[in-house]
C-alpha positions as CSV (number, residue, x, y, z in Angstrom):
1,M,13.6,20.2,-18.0
2,Q,11.3,17.1,-18.3
3,P,7.6,17.4,-18.9
4,L,5.6,17.2,-15.8
5,A,4.0,13.9,-16.8
6,Q,7.4,12.3,-17.0
7,Q,8.5,13.7,-13.7
8,I,5.3,12.3,-12.1
9,R,5.8,8.9,-13.7
10,E,9.4,8.7,-12.3
11,V,8.2,9.6,-8.8
12,L,5.4,7.0,-9.1
13,E,7.8,4.3,-10.3
14,V,10.2,5.0,-7.3
15,H,7.2,4.8,-4.9
16,L,5.9,1.6,-6.5
17,E,9.3,0.0,-6.1
18,Q,9.3,0.9,-2.4
19,V,5.9,-0.6,-2.0
20,R,7.0,-3.8,-3.7
21,K,10.0,-4.1,-1.4
22,A,7.9,-3.4,1.7
23,G,5.0,-5.7,0.7
24,V,2.5,-3.1,1.8
25,A,1.2,0.2,0.6
26,L,0.5,3.0,3.0
27,E,-1.7,6.1,2.4
28,V,-2.1,8.7,5.1
29,G,-4.7,11.5,4.5
30,E,-4.3,11.5,0.7
31,F,-7.9,10.3,0.0
32,Q,-9.6,11.9,3.0
33,K,-8.1,14.0,5.8
34,G,-7.7,12.1,9.0
35,L,-8.1,8.7,7.3
36,S,-5.3,6.2,6.5
37,C,-5.1,2.9,4.5
38,L,-2.8,-0.1,4.4
39,A,-3.0,-2.6,1.6
40,A,-1.1,-5.7,0.6
41,P,-1.2,-7.5,-2.8
42,V,-2.9,-10.9,-3.5
43,H,-1.0,-12.9,-6.1
44,S,-2.2,-15.4,-8.6
45,P,-0.4,-18.8,-8.9
46,S,1.7,-17.3,-11.7
47,G,2.8,-14.4,-9.4
48,S,0.6,-11.6,-11.0
49,V,-1.2,-9.2,-8.6
50,I,-4.9,-10.0,-8.9
51,A,-6.4,-8.2,-5.9
52,S,-5.5,-6.6,-2.6
53,V,-6.3,-6.9,1.1
54,A,-6.8,-3.4,2.6
55,I,-7.8,-1.7,5.8
56,S,-8.9,1.9,6.3
57,L,-9.0,3.6,9.7
58,P,-8.5,6.9,11.4
59,S,-4.9,8.1,11.1
60,P,-4.3,8.3,14.9
61,D,-5.3,4.6,15.2
62,L,-2.8,3.7,12.4
63,A,-0.1,5.6,14.3
64,A,-0.8,3.6,17.4
65,L,-1.2,0.1,15.7
66,R,0.9,0.3,12.5
67,A,3.2,-2.7,13.0
68,E,0.3,-5.0,14.1
69,L,-1.9,-3.8,11.2
70,E,0.8,-4.2,8.6
71,R,1.3,-7.8,9.8
72,A,-2.4,-8.5,9.7
73,V,-2.8,-7.0,6.2
74,R,0.2,-9.0,4.9
75,D,-1.0,-12.2,6.5
76,G,-4.5,-11.7,5.1
77,A,-3.1,-11.2,1.6
78,L,-1.0,-14.4,2.0
79,V,-4.1,-16.4,3.0
80,A,-6.0,-15.0,0.0
81,T,-3.1,-15.9,-2.3
């Protein structure tokens, strides 16, 4: 059996790869119940992540507007890049 820290790291690495592929990170109720967040990376000219563009809103609003908000967050990050 692996140590808990190693198991957590592996789960985190899988999640981060999914975020990289999607181009957006999503959090629903993890920080605060009833609140959600979407974020997209801002890249430097060399390709490093240097910041993010994010939006937080009530979870029911995210459910209703998710596709539109994901597009807005990604577009905002591209403009900032």
